[in-house]
N, C-alpha and C positions, 0 to 999 in steps of 0.2 A: 249192432253188427254181429255180436256173438249169438250163438245159439242159446236157447233157454237152458238146455241141459248141461251147459259147460259151468263149472264151478271154479272160477279163476281165483277166488279167495283162499283155496287150499294150496295154491303155488307159493313158492318163496317170494318175498317182497321185490326182489330184483327182476324176477320173471313177470310179476304183476305189472311192474313199471314198464318193462320192455314191451309187453302186449299193449298197454295204454299208449305208449309212444308210437308203435306200429299202427294202432287203430286211428290215431289222429293223423298220421302220414297218409294212410288210405283215404280218409275222409277229405283231406286237402287235395290229394291227387284227383279224386272224383270231382270235386268242386272245380278244379282247374280244367279238367276235361269237359265238364258241363259248360264252362264259360267259352271254351274254344269250339264247342260243337254247335251246329246249327239245329234249330228246331224244325226247320223245313227240310224235306228230302233234298239230298245233294248226289253228286255223282261218285262220291267216295265215302264209305262207311266202315266202321269196325263192326263186324258181325260177332255177336256173342253167343255162339252155338253152346247150348247145354249150361249156360250161366244164367242166374236169376236177375240178369241186368238187361235193359233194352239195348238195341243196336245204337250206336253213336254215329251221327252224321258229322263228317269232317268238312272243312270248306271245299268247295269245288276245286278240282285239279290238284289236290293235295298230294304231295310226294311222300310215299311211305318207304322207310328203310328198314329192311329185315337184317338183324344182326345175329346170325347163328353163333352158338357158343363156341364151336371150334372151326368156324369158317369166316370168310370175308363177307362184308356187308353187300346186300343186293338191294337196289332201288327200283320201285315200281311206281308208275304214274300214268294217268290218261293224258294223251296229246291234246294241247289247246287247238291245234289246226284240223285234228281229226279225232273227235271224242269217241269214235268206234274203235280206236287202236289203244292198246296198252303198250307202254314202253317199259322194258326191263333192262337195267344196266348194272354192270359191276361197278360199284361206287368208287372203288379206289385201285384195286389191283387185278391183273389177270383178265381173262375172258370168260364168257359164260359157256357152260356145258349144259346142253338140253337133253334130258333123258326122257324119252317117251314111256309112259306107263300104260296108258290106254288111249282109245281114240279121242277122249275128253279130258285127259289128265297128263301133265307133264311134270317133271321135276327139274329144277334149275339149281345149279351150283356154280361157284367161281372156280375156274381152272387156272392154275398158275403155270 
């Protein structure tokens, strides 16, 4: 997982240990994600732009919740009865504010 140019052995032992624990956790999470993902194309994927990882297929009609650091969660999913429609909802509090950016781009946030 590390780049060949990195020399972790020069770091203090506690830092080496922390890096080892974090690398194991990343490996565990990748394994869990691989188990949950589908090898066949689905209607919901995680797109890994600019990352040296392949896109990840999630089960059809998966609900995705975005949790902005300083904002309220927003849930996004494809409708079962109309797979051409995406539903966006404020998961817990407030209403949605839709901000047009361009003809093919909008920004969405929760408005209290």
